[in-house]
N, C-alpha and C positions, 0 to 999 in steps of 0.2 A: 201205706203210703207212697211206701216206693214202687209197688206196682201201679198205681194210679198215674203216677208221674212217667212210667215207664210207658204206660198205654197212651198218655199225651202226646209223648214225644213221636210214639210211633206214628199217631193219628196225625199229628202235625208235619211228618219226613212224609208220610204218604201224600199227603195234600201238597205237599208242595214239588213233590215228584212229578205227580200228575197234572198239577198245573204246568210246570214246564215242560212237561213233553205234549204230544199235539194228539192225544188220546181221542179228545172229539172230533178233530179233523179226520184222524183215521178211521174212526168208528161211523161217522157219517160217509167219507168215502166207499167202506164198505158194504153201507146200506144202499149206495147209490148204484152201485155196480150191483150188486144184487137184484135188485128191481129189473134192472136191465136186462139181467140174464138170465132171470125165472122163464119169460116164454122158450127161450132155444132149449133151456133144460127141460121143461116140459112136454116139449116136443120128441126129443130124445127119448125121455123116459117112457112116452106113449108109443113109440115108434118099436123100443124093444119090448117092453110087459105088452103090448097087441099082438106082437106075433106069439106069445104063450097064451093070452088070456083073449085077447079080443080086445079091440080098439072102444068098442062101447062100454065093456067092461070096465077099463082102465079109467077112462073120461068121466064116469058115473063114478066111481071111487073117489079120484081127486077131488070132483067138488063135492062128493059125499066128507070127505076131510077136513077141506077147506071149511066147510059150512062149520064142521064142529069145532075148527080151531079159530078161523077169523069171523065168521059170523055169515048171515046168510048173502049179504050185499057183496062181500067180497069172493065168495063163493060163484054169484053169479059171473062177476066180472071174470073171474078165471075161466069160467064153464064158457062166456063169449071168447074170450082169449082162444081156447084149446078151438072151439069152433070155427075161426075164422082162421087157423094155421093149414 
């Protein structure tokens, strides 16, 4: 019984601390900045990796990886973004 009470108190305290902090706002801020920094980061990665492997190979690999992770629509958007940079 003490174990269940401990778990309950721990969950209550965790929720209260999370509720009192700005965790949701902070995570939204990180996601917002990550979305807008992604194109610049991809340009730098393609430029550096392109020196060793070639631009087209790197662009194709980034598109393939994005397709596997996020789906074809997102991969097409990333490919369009890369081509226009």
